[in-house]
C-alpha positions in Angstrom: -36.2 -11.7 3.8 -37.2 -8.1 3.6 -38.2 -6.8 0.2 -37.5 -3.1 1.1 -38.8 -0.2 -0.9 -40.6 -0.4 -4.2 -38.4 2.5 -5.5 -35.1 0.8 -5.6 -32.5 2.3 -7.9 -31.2 -1.0 -9.1 -32.1 -4.7 -8.7 -29.5 -7.4 -9.5 -31.5 -10.6 -10.3 -30.7 -14.3 -10.5 -27.3 -14.0 -8.6 -25.4 -16.5 -6.6 -25.4 -14.5 -3.4 -22.2 -14.9 -1.2 -22.9 -12.8 1.9 -19.4 -12.5 3.3 -20.0 -14.5 6.5 -18.7 -17.9 5.1 -22.3 -19.2 5.1 -23.4 -21.3 2.0 -24.3 -19.3 -1.0 -27.9 -19.0 -2.2 -29.7 -17.9 -5.3 -31.5 -14.7 -5.2 -31.8 -11.0 -5.9 -30.4 -7.8 -4.4 -31.8 -4.3 -4.5 -29.8 -1.1 -4.1 -31.2 2.3 -3.0 -28.8 5.3 -3.0 -25.6 4.0 -1.4 -27.0 1.1 0.5 -28.4 -2.4 0.0 -32.2 -2.1 0.3 -33.2 -5.7 0.2 -31.9 -9.2 -0.5 -33.6 -12.5 -1.3 -36.6 -13.3 -3.5 -37.5 -9.8 -4.9 -39.8 -11.0 -7.7 -42.5 -8.5 -6.5 -40.1 -5.6 -6.5 -39.3 -3.3 -9.4 -36.1 -1.3 -9.9 -35.4 1.8 -11.9 -32.7 -0.4 -13.5 -32.4 -4.1 -13.5 -29.5 -6.5 -14.2 -29.8 -10.2 -14.9 -26.8 -11.7 -13.2 -27.5 -15.1 -15.0 -26.2 -17.0 -12.1 -22.9 -15.1 -11.6 -21.6 -14.7 -8.0 -22.5 -11.5 -6.2 -20.4 -10.7 -3.2 -19.5 -7.8 -1.0 -16.7 -5.7 -2.5 -13.3 -7.0 -1.5 -11.2 -5.2 1.1 -7.5 -5.1 0.3 -6.0 -5.1 3.9 -2.4 -4.3 2.9 -1.7 -1.6 0.3 0.7 1.2 -0.5 -2.0 3.1 -2.4 -1.5 6.3 -0.3 -0.5 8.5 -3.2 -2.1 6.5 -6.0 -5.5 7.5 -4.5 -4.7 11.0 -5.5 -2.4 10.6 -8.6 -4.5 7.8 -10.2 -8.0 8.1 -8.6 -9.7 5.7 -11.0 -7.6 3.0 -9.2 -8.1 0.5 -12.1 -5.5 -1.8 -10.7 -7.8 -2.5 -7.7 -11.4 -2.0 -8.9 -10.6 -4.4 -11.8 -10.1 -7.1 -9.2 -13.3 -6.3 -7.3 -11.6 -4.3 -4.5 -13.8 -1.6 -3.1 -11.9 -0.6 0.0 -8.1 -0.3 0.6 -6.2 -0.1 3.9 -3.2 2.3 3.4 -0.3 3.6 5.4 1.3 0.1 5.8 4.9 -1.0 6.7 5.5 2.2 8.7 5.2 4.6 5.8 2.5 7.2 5.1 2.4 10.5 3.3 1.5 12.3 6.5 2.2 13.9 8.9 5.6 15.0 7.4 7.2 18.0 5.9 10.8 17.7 4.7 12.9 19.4 2.0 14.8 16.4 0.7 14.4 13.2 -1.2 12.2 10.9 1.0 14.4 8.2 2.5 13.8 4.6 1.6 11.3 2.9 2.1 9.2 6.1 2.1 10.2 6.6 -1.5 8.0 3.6 -2.3 5.0 6.0 -2.0 6.6 9.4 -2.3 9.5 10.3 -4.7 9.3 14.0 -4.0 8.9 16.0 -0.8 6.0 17.9 -2.4 4.0 14.7 -2.4 4.0 14.6 1.5 1.4 16.3 3.8 2.3 18.2 6.9 -0.8 17.0 8.7 -2.9 13.9 8.4 -6.1 16.0 8.3 -4.7 17.7 5.2 -4.1 14.4 3.5 -7.7 13.2 4.2 -9.1 16.5 3.1 -7.3 16.1 -0.2 -9.1 12.7 -0.6 -12.4 14.4 0.2 -11.9 17.1 -2.4 -10.7 14.8 -5.1 -12.2 11.4 -4.3 -11.0 8.1 -5.7 -13.1 5.3 -7.2 -12.9 3.3 -4.0 -12.9 3.7 -0.2 -9.7 4.2 1.8 -9.0 3.5 5.5 -5.7 5.2 6.2 -3.0 4.6 8.8 -0.1 6.6 10.1 3.4 5.2 9.5 5.8 4.9 12.4 8.7 5.5 10.1 7.0 8.7 8.9 6.7 9.8 12.5 10.4 9.0 13.2 11.6 10.9 10.2 9.6 13.9 11.3 10.6 13.8 15.0 14.3 12.7 14.9 17.5 14.2 13.5 19.0 10.7 13.3 16.8 7.6 12.9 19.7 5.2 13.4 19.1 5.0 17.1 16.3 4.7 19.7 14.1 7.8 20.0 14.6 9.9 23.2 11.9 10.4 25.7 11.3 13.9 24.1 11.2 12.4 20.6 8.7 9.7 21.6 6.5 12.4 23.1 6.7 14.4 19.9 5.7 11.3 17.9 2.8 10.6 20.3 1.5 14.2 19.8 1.7 13.8 16.0 0.0 10.4 16.2 -2.8 11.7 18.5 -3.4 14.6 16.1 -3.5 12.2 13.1 -5.9 9.8 14.9 -8.1 12.7 15.9 -8.2 13.8 12.2 -9.4 10.3 11.1 -6.4 8.0 10.8 -7.5 4.4 11.8 -4.2 3.3 13.4 -0.4 3.0 13.3 1.8 0.8 11.2 5.4 -0.2 11.8 8.1 -1.3 9.4 10.7 -2.5 11.9 12.7 -4.3 9.3 13.5 -1.1 7.4 16.5 1.1 8.1 14.6 4.2 9.5 12.9 2.1 12.1 15.3 -0.8 12.7 16.8 0.9 15.7 13.5 1.5 17.4 13.2 -0.7 20.5 10.1 -2.7 21.4 9.4 -0.2 24.2 9.1 2.7 21.7 6.4 0.9 19.8 4.6 0.0 23.0 4.6 3.6 24.1 3.0 4.7 20.9 0.6 1.8 21.1 -0.8 3.2 24.3 -2.0 6.1 22.3 -3.8 3.7 20.0 -5.5 2.0 23.0 -6.8 5.3 24.3 -8.5 6.0 20.9 -9.7 2.5 20.0 -7.3 2.3 17.0 -5.4 -0.6 15.4 -1.7 -1.5 14.9 -0.4 -3.3 11.8 3.2 -4.4 11.4 5.8 -5.4 8.9 7.7 -7.2 11.5 11.4 -6.8 12.4 12.4 -10.0 10.7 10.6 -12.4 8.3 13.7 -14.7 7.8 16.0 -16.2 10.4 14.4 -14.4 13.3 10.8 -14.9 12.2 9.7 -16.6 15.4 11.3 -14.0 17.6 9.6 -11.2 15.6 6.2 -12.9 16.0 6.8 -13.0 19.8 7.8 -9.3 19.8 4.6 -8.5 17.9 2.5 -10.4 20.4 4.2 -8.6 23.3 3.5 -5.2 21.7 -0.2 -6.0 21.3 -0.5 -7.4 24.9 1.5 -4.7 26.7 -0.2 -1.8 24.8 -3.6 -3.6 25.0 -4.3 -3.0 21.3 -5.4 -5.1 18.3 -2.5 -6.1 16.0 -2.4 -7.3 12.4 0.8 -9.1 11.2 1.3 -7.9 7.6 2.1 -10.3 4.7 3.0 -13.2 6.9 5.7 -15.4 5.4 9.1 -17.1 5.9 11.8 -15.6 3.6 14.8 -17.5 2.3 15.2 -21.3 1.8 16.7 -21.9 5.2 13.6 -20.6 6.8 11.0 -22.4 4.7 8.5 -24.2 6.9 8.8 -21.9 9.9 5.3 -20.6 9.4 4.0 -23.9 10.8 5.5 -22.8 14.1 4.5 -19.1 13.9 0.9 -20.0 13.0 0.8 -22.0 16.3 2.1 -19.0 18.2 -0.5 -16.8 16.6 -3.3 -19.3 17.3 -2.3 -19.5 21.0 -2.0 -15.7 21.3 -5.5 -15.2 19.8 -7.0 -16.9 22.8 -6.1 -13.9 25.0 -5.7 -10.9 22.7 -6.9 -9.6 19.3 -4.3 -10.7 16.7 -4.8 -11.0 13.0 -2.7 -11.4 9.8 -2.8 -11.1 6.1 -1.0 -12.7 3.2 -0.7 -12.4 -0.6 -0.9 -15.5 -2.9 2.6 -15.5 -4.4 6.1 -16.9 -3.7 7.8 -13.6 -4.5 8.0 -10.5 -2.4 8.5 -6.9 -3.5 9.9 -3.8 -1.8 12.9 -1.5 -1.9 16.0 -3.0 -3.5 18.3 -4.0 -0.6 21.7 -5.7 -1.2 21.2 -7.5 2.1 18.4 -9.5 0.6 20.3 -10.9 -2.4 21.5 -14.1 -0.7 17.9 -14.9 0.4 16.4 -14.8 -3.1 16.5 -17.4 -5.9 15.8 -14.6 -8.5 15.5 -10.8 -8.3 13.6 -8.5 -10.8 14.2 -4.8 -10.6 10.9 -2.9 -10.6 12.3 0.7 -10.7 15.5 2.6 -10.4 16.1 6.3 -9.9 19.7 6.0 -11.0 19.3 3.6 -14.0 15.6 3.6 -14.9 16.2 1.8 -18.2 16.8 -1.5 -16.3 13.3 -1.7 -14.8 11.8 -5.2 -15.5 15.1 -6.9 -15.9 16.6 -9.4 -13.5 19.4 -8.3 -11.3 21.6 -11.1 -12.6 21.2 -9.8 -16.2 21.8 -6.2 -15.1 25.0 -7.3 -13.3 26.2 -9.1 -16.4 25.5 -6.0 -18.6 27.4 -3.8 -16.1 30.2 -6.2 -15.7 30.0 -6.5 -12.0 28.6 -8.6 -9.1 24.9 -8.5 -8.3 25.8 -6.7 -5.0 27.7 -4.0 -6.9 24.9 -3.7 -9.5 22.3 -3.2 -6.7 24.4 -0.4 -5.3 24.6 1.3 -8.7 20.8 1.0 -9.1 19.9 2.6 -5.7 17.4 4.0 -4.9 15.4 1.3 -6.5 12.8 -1.4 -6.0 12.8 -5.1 -6.6 10.8 -8.4 -6.7 12.4 -11.2 -4.7 11.6 -14.9 -5.3 12.2 -16.2 -1.7 9.2 -18.1 -0.3 8.0 -21.6 -0.7 4.7 -22.6 -2.3 4.0 -24.9 0.7 4.3 -22.0 3.1 2.1 -19.7 1.0 -0.6 -22.4 1.0 -0.2 -23.0 4.7 -0.7 -19.4 5.6 -3.6 -18.9 3.2 -5.3 -22.0 4.6 -5.2 -20.6 8.1 -8.8 -19.6 8.9 -7.9 -16.1 10.2 -5.7 -15.0 7.3 -7.0 -12.0 5.4 -6.0 -11.1 1.8 -3.7 -8.1 1.2 -2.1 -7.4 -2.1 0.9 -5.4 -0.9 1.0 -4.0 -4.4 3.3 -1.1 -5.3 1.4 1.2 -7.7 4.3 3.5 -8.5 6.8 0.9 -9.6 7.6 1.1 -13.3 7.4 -2.8 -13.6 5.3 -3.8 -10.6 4.8 -7.2 -9.0 1.7 -8.8 -10.6 0.0 -8.9 -7.2 -0.9 -5.2 -7.7 -3.4 -6.3 -10.4 -3.9 -10.0 -9.7 -4.1 -10.8 -6.0 -7.9 -11.3 -5.5 -8.7 -13.1 -8.7 -5.6 -15.4 -8.1 -7.1 -16.5 -4.8 -10.6 -17.1 -6.2 -9.4 -18.7 -9.5 -6.2 -20.5 -8.7 -6.4 -21.3 -5.0 -10.2 -21.9 -4.8 -11.2 -23.3 -8.2 -8.0 -25.0 -9.3 -6.1 -26.0 -6.1 -9.3 -26.2 -3.9 -7.5 -24.9 -0.9 -10.8 -23.7 0.6 -14.4 -23.2 -0.5 -15.5 -20.1 -2.5 -17.6 -18.8 0.4 -14.6 -19.0 2.8 -12.4 -17.2 0.3 -15.0 -14.4 0.1 -15.2 -14.2 3.9 -11.4 -13.7 4.1 -11.8 -10.8 1.6 -14.9 -9.2 3.1 -16.5 -10.0 6.5 -13.2 -10.9 8.2 -11.3 -7.6 7.3 -14.4 -5.5 7.9 -14.5 -6.9 11.4 -10.8 -6.6 11.9 -10.7 -2.9 10.8 -14.1 -1.8 12.1 -15.5 -1.2 8.6 -19.0 -0.5 9.8 -21.7 -1.7 7.4 -19.2 -3.0 4.9 -18.1 -6.5 4.0 -21.6 -8.0 4.0 -24.6 -8.6 1.8 -27.5 -7.5 4.0 -30.1 -4.8 4.1 -28.7 -1.4 5.2 -25.1 -2.3 4.4 -23.2 -0.1 2.0 -23.6 -1.2 -1.6 -20.0 -2.1 -2.2 -20.5 -5.1 -4.6 -18.6 -7.3 -7.0 -20.3 -9.5 -9.6 -18.0 -12.2 -10.9 -17.9 -15.6 -12.7 -16.5 -18.3 -10.3 -15.8 -20.5 -13.4 -13.7 -18.0 -15.3 -12.3 -15.5 -12.8 -8.5 -15.5 -13.1 -5.5 -13.3 -12.6 -3.9 -12.4 -16.0 -1.1 -10.3 -14.6 2.3 -12.0 -14.8 5.8 -11.2 -13.8 6.5 -10.5 -17.5 3.3 -8.5 -18.1 2.3 -7.3 -14.6 -0.5 -4.8 -15.4 -3.1 -6.9 -17.2 -6.6 -6.7 -15.6 -8.2 -9.9 -14.4 -10.7 -12.0 -16.2 -14.2 -12.8 -15.0 -15.1 -9.6 -13.2 -18.4 -8.4 -14.6 -19.4 -5.5 -12.4 -18.0 -3.6 -9.4 -20.0 -1.0 -7.4 -18.8 1.3 -4.6 -21.3 3.1 -2.4 -24.1 2.2 -4.9 -22.4 3.4 -8.1 -20.7 1.3 -10.8 -17.0 1.9 -11.0 -16.1 -1.1 -13.3 -18.3 -2.6 -15.9 -17.7 -4.9 -19.0 -13.9 -4.8 -18.6 -13.4 -1.1 -18.1 -13.6 1.7 -15.5 -16.8 3.7 -15.7 -15.1 6.9 -14.6 -17.2 7.2 -11.5 -15.4 8.1 -8.3 -17.7 7.5 -5.4 -15.0 6.4 -2.9 -14.7 7.9 0.6 -12.0 8.4 3.2 -13.2 6.2 6.0 -12.3 8.1 9.2 -11.8 6.3 12.5 -14.6 8.2 14.1 -17.1 6.6 11.7 -15.9 3.1 12.2 -16.8 0.3 14.6 -14.7 -1.6 17.1 -11.5 -2.9 15.6 -9.7 -6.2 16.1 -12.9 -8.3 16.0 -13.2 -11.8 14.4 -15.7 -12.5 11.7 -17.5 -15.8 11.9 -15.6 -18.8 10.4 -17.7 -21.6 8.9 
């Protein structure tokens, strides 16, 4: 292997190198020069300005969180400790149909947009304006940002509770084109949510044609993840096929006890579709979901924890059952009193979670909600939970395969050029961790505890997390579509 330049800024020695392809790990060294990996292998003849003895810890590419709602957190909390403390170095934002741009309104952002924006002043009239804000005030990690279909609908329509007209679809296409030309990487939908529920399949396909023309990607919170899960997967496959675009199914799951086990069928549908079109998926390693509080979901959940409430904020962190008892009413009535609000829903089966995680094309996405007062622990714990619980304890798949799902696979899926790999000339997005001790510490009771076992995290060659704390460095970049590679590709599975 190449030894690179003798003037490396940093050499990490004696590491267990996990390269992101799924290939077996190997012992060796890695050199960093500026923002790139300069050399990897036996670098005993090389000297660095700084050197770190890894003492056998695992060194991997920085993790890619494929499903986040970090759009505003990147600006309001740019150290992004909830993510860098897990080893995440790149986030994909603008998911579930909601993004901060392009939208200018003078009212409270309608749910679920209020998951990321609680005031109209937090929105951006143009996507270019949003990306420029990230350039001016960069976060600690990289961000690849999508446009939300719901955001486009709110901006183009006077009433979102119906299909868009031909003129309104044309308006949305123009806004989408401008956003993609400014650097957005694709379009997300949240067809389950009220502002997009009335959108027919044809509306999404029409917008998808704009993605095809620009080589962009489509991600989706599907129309139904419960009783109509199979139909929703088929709709998603049709959208990708008819628009000729790569599609990623977000947080794949089956919600509600009557639907447990259905992912066995949907994974077969996904597998068959992948033979003829680019189709991916991601998942988080928990049996509980989290989103806006919706009274319709109450019958599907075994337990509900309120994460925030605009009307009754003092109840954040309490169960809906306990709140209803305090208020002397039914859970449905209590939910109405709390709105607008957010909630955690215990509604999936552990068998389904493991089945989806074990599928070789599943990426890892936290779906964390950084603005919740009492967030789901996935915001702080997703990646260590996979590596600690599901790899080390449950032995669901090997360590190298878990790292591939977090690095090489999402880098190929989202076109993250020169990221997600340990190789010379790749960006030095790195995480050094202890496979024997890495663990999620965030719980549903204490959801903001940082993980154990993460020794060092680097973004673009600069340390952002070291010895259990943020360094204060903010070397992250807004990754514009024009700088990325082809999307919808599959990384090698071993």
